[in-house]
N, C-alpha and C positions, 0 to 999 in steps of 0.2 A: 834347235829351231831358231831361225833368224828373226829378229824383232826390229820394229821401227818405233822410235819414240815419237809420240805425238804430244802436243800441248793443246789442251782444250779449256774452254771456259764454261762453267756451269753456274746456275743460280745457287746461292749459298745453301738454301734448304735442301736442294737436290743433292748437292755434294755431301752434305752431312748425312743424309739418308743412305747414300751409296756407301760411304765409309762405315756406317753402322751395320749395313747388310753384309759387307765384305768381312768385317770383324766377326759378326755372328757366325759366318760360314767358315771362319778360320782361313781366309784367303786375302790376297792383296786387292786393292782397288783396281789395279790393272787387270788382274786375272778375272775379277768379278765382271768388269766391263767387257772384256774380251769374250767371256762366255755368253753374256747377254747379247752381244753383237752377233756372235755365231748363231744363236737361237733365232734372232730376228732375220738374219739372212736366209737361214734354212726355211723359216716360215714363209718368207717372200717367194722362195723357189717353189715351195709346195703350192702356194696360192696360184702361181703362174702355171704350174703343171695342171692343176684342177681347171683353170680357165681354158687352157689349151685343149684338155680332154673334153670339156663341155662344149667348146666351139665346134669340135668334130663330131661328138656323139650325142649332144643334148645335155640338158641340166641333169645333174645327179639327183635322184629322187630321195625322199626321206626313207623309203623302204630300202634302197640300196645302202644308205648310210647305216641303217639299223642292222642290215646283214653283215656289214663290215664290223660293227661293234660286237655283234654276237660271235663272229669268227675270232676277233681279238680276245674276247673273254675265254672262249674254248681253248685257244692257243696258250693263253697265260695259265689256265688251269692244268693243262697237260704237262707243263714244266714244273 
């Protein structure tokens, strides 16, 4: 995989916390940050998809959310 080196500046306390988390997970700071960035981008894509769906079909109801959660529980239990 091709990589691009970035130089970033962070507040000292944040940098120390990131180093500690990366160490605790047995990974590098770069890998830890890359994973968090991937998660953040995926979340943003999912939020955009929900907004697009709701713009077309209306707000997703609490009942619909609960149906999905129940389906997920059943799917997890089946495996």
